[in-house]
N, C-alpha and C positions, 0 to 999 in steps of 0.2 A: 209431524205432518209437513211443516214448511222447510225440514233441512234440503230436501232434493232440491226443491228450487231456488234456494241461498244459495247458494255453491255455483252455478253458472251466473248468476246475478252480479257476484263479488269479481268475480274471472272476468266479466263483462264491463265492470266499473273498472276496473286498475286498466283495463286495456285501455279505456279511453281517456284514462285521467294522462296519458302522454302526450296526446294530443292537443293542439292549439282549442280555444273554446268555439264550439258549433262545428269545428272539423272532424271528418271520420277519412278514413282511409277507404277512399271514392278509386283509386288506380296505382296502378303500382308503383311504390317509391319506399320512405322510411321516414318516421320522423326522429329526431334527436329525444333520446329518454333523460341522460345523465352523463356525466365524463367517467371515465375510468385511466389510472395512472399505471403504467407499467415500470418495476422498480430497475432500472437497469443497472446491475451491481451487485448491491445487496450487502454492504461490506467486502468486497470482493478486495483482497491485496495481490496485485498481478506483480512477480519478479521480472523487472527487465533489465536488459542492456545497452549500452550504445552499441555493441557489436550486432544487436539482433539485425537481421538484411531486411530490407524495405520488404513488403508482402507478406511477411512472418507472424502468424498467427499465434497470439500472445495469451488470448485466454476466448473462451466459448461458453457460454451459457444462454438459461433462460428465465423468462420471466411470466407469470400465470398472473389473472385478475382473479377476485373476488366472487364472483356468479352472480356480480349485480347486472342489472338489464339496463341495456346501452343505446339501447334503439330501438323501436316498435316498426315492421316493414309488410308490407304486401307483395306479391306476385314475385317476379326477376327484378334484380338489381344489381350495382356494381357499388362493390367497394372498391376507394382509392386509398389507397397507400403512400404517402410521399414523407418525403425530407423536410426537414428544413435547414436554409442557408444553401451557402455554396457547399458543393464537393468537389474538392481535387482530389484527384486518382480514384474518384468512385465514392470516398469517404467523406463520413461528415468529423471534422476536425476535432480532436480533443484537445481540450485548456486545461492548463495546471498554474491558477492567479492569473488568468487570464493571456495568458503565454501558451505557444503551440507547444504540445507536450511530445512532440515525436509519434504519437499516434491517432489514429482516426478507428471509426467505428463503422460497421453495416448492420441493418438490421434484417430480418424476416420472420414470418410468421405461420406458424402450420396450424390449416382451420380442423374442425371436428376433434377439439380439445388435442391435437398431436396427434391424430392416427390419421389425418387429412392429408391432401395435398399442402405442399411448403410454398410459399409465396417469398421471392423476395422481394424488397422497397428499391426504387419505388414499382409500384403494380397496380394495375386495376384487375380486377375479374370480378366475375359475377357469381350470386350466390340466388336462389329461388325459396319463398318462403309462401306459395300457396297463395291458401285464402286470407292467410296471416302470421305471422309469429313475431320472432325478439331475436335482436343479437345479445347477448351475454357476453360479460367480459374475460370468460371462464370458456367460451366457446372455439379457445385460439389458444397456441402457446407461442409466447414471443421468445424470438432468439437473437444472438448477437454473438458478434467475433470483431475482436480486437485486434487490429493488423499496424503492424509496424508503418511509418510511414518513412520521410525523410526528414534529416537534420538532427540534431544532437535530443537527446532525451531528458524532458524537466521532471523531473521526481517528485510526487508529493500527491495531494487529493485533488483529485480529476474535479473540474466544477461543475456543481449540478445545474443541469439544461436541458429542455427538451431536444430531442435530435428527431425526432419522426410521430406522424400523426397519420390516423384515417379517419376517413367521410364515407357517405353513401347518398346513393342518387334518393333527390326528394321527389312525392309524389307531385307534386307541381312542376319541376324539374328544376336543373340545378342540385347543389349538393346539402345536404345535412352540415350542421357546424362539427366539426372533428370531436370526435367523442371518445374515442383509443387515444391515448398519449402515451410514448416511449421517451422515460427521464431518466437520464444519470443518476442515480441515487447517492450510494457509498463506492466509490470507486478509487484504489490509489497505484499508484506506479512507485514499485519499494526497490531499492540495491538486493543486490543477491546479498546473503550474509557474506562476513569475511572473519577469519579464523586467524590464530596465532598456533603455530607447529604447537604442538602437547611436549615434544624433546627439548624445545627451547624454556619452555614453561618451567619444565622441570629440571633444568638442569643444576649442574654443584660450578660455580664459581671459583678454582682456586685463588686463593689471597696470597700465597705464599708467606715467606718468614723475614722477619723483620727484627731489629734492635734496636735501642733507646734512641740511638744516632738519627734511625730514620725520620726522626719526628723534628730535628733539628734545621727545619726551615721554615720560612715564612708562612706557611699554609700551616705547619704543624700536623702535618698527613706525611702518608707512603704515596708512592706513585701511584697514579691514576691505572688499574687494569678494567681491560676493557670486556664487556661481553652484549652478545647480540639476542634479538628476539626477531625469530624470521616469521614472513607471513603465509599462512600456510595454504590460503584461498579467499581472495578480493580481486573479482573482475573487472568491478566498475570503480577505482577508488577515485578518483575526479571528485571533490567537491564536499567528500569524507573525510571526517574527523576519527583519530584512532584515540581513546583516552587510556590513560597510563596510569594505575592508584598502587603503589607501593604497601603493602602493610597497611597499619592503622594510625591512627593519630597517637595511640596506647604506646605505639611502638618505641617512641620516640623518647631519646634520652635527656631525662627531667633537669640536668643541667646543660644542654645543649638540645633544642628541639627541632631543628634540621638534621639530627643524626638518629640513626636507630643504635638504642641501649642496649649493651651487651648482658648478657644470662651472666647471675653469679656465678662463680668460679673459670670465669673469660679473663682476658687482661681488663685494670680497672684504670677509668679514668679516659678511655678512649669510646670512640663508637665508628659505626658504619656508616660512610658518606654514598648515597647512591648520587646519580649527573645525568645530565641528557647528552646528546652527541656533541653538543657545545659546551660542555662540563657545567652546566648550569645546577646548581641543588634541585635536588627534586624532595621534597622534604615527607616523611610517615605520613600513608594516609591523606596528601592533598593530591589531586586530581593533575597529570599532568598531558597537556594534549598536544597531538603531532599531526601533519596532512597525513594522511592512510597513504599505502604503499601497494603495490602491485604485487599478486601472487609471487613467491619466491627472491623478495626482496627483504632487506634487514634492519630492522630498528639498531641503531644503536646506543647501546646507553654504557655508565662508567660507573664502576667501584672503588672506594680506599677507606684506609682508616685513618681518621684523625682524632687529635688530639680535642676532648671534653672539658677539662681543668689542667692546670701545668699537672705534669711527673705523673706519666704513664707509665702503667705496672705490668709486668711480662703476664704473660699466659697462652693458651691454646684455645681457639673456640670454634664451632662451626654453630651459623647463624642462620635460619631459615628466614626467608622472607618472601611473605606471599602475594600473588601479583592479580590485578584484574584487570582486563581488557574489555574497553567497551567501542563499539564502533556507532559514531553520532551522523 
């Protein structure tokens, strides 16, 4: 018998609980119930380059709330949406490591859970709640645009900070504290991927024919043979490192660990030596790093035969060497 009366009583208590003790919504306005955060980014990795022109939109996305009540309102009110901080070019600057990233952000929201009118920050606009109602975190869909600004691009994780907020008119005049907060959550500016031409990674390097006399020199080695690894794609190499790993440590000659061992049936007491453009030896399985190069440029390497212990023995060989390239 009491169920019908208990339900409206509970709703009335919940509504009044949002107000200061002894107060009621006697006039138009709002009281703040709670804060809600809209997470801008949410693990967004944005691929950018220094060639992106100012004004280019590099990412557009949305954020929504969890449905919690953030304000209790009555009658006609004004919602005030504003940015925090200075906005050169009309954008909130985004920083990486507290330094300008070369990008800024603008915020907008769409009422009625994304089906109503759209308002670009900063903006004041009216809403009507009649005899009483609530503002919920999911009443709006928060949208954002990340745009290129001037200056060099700074890659990395964007600093987490609040960029905008929204509040409402209070029933006694003035405004409520901000209840909607737009914060940078997880956002990264990353370089476009770089790659090495598949043709050069799968090339055959002719080593030539040699006699034992060719090893009679101070290096006990044959002349260097040049080979190249061509960059297929790398739009923004500045500050990027290319790491090359030739073979594995298990490929090393047991009698000379800086050489690649020969397989059985090939020449004896001799190994394969690989070197960088300065002709410095790159040991098997040991990473070698160099500044990244732009699309179409070549990394220079050298290879030769070198005696591992005295008395080289003759024979023919084909020696595959795997190459791993990482851009860091």
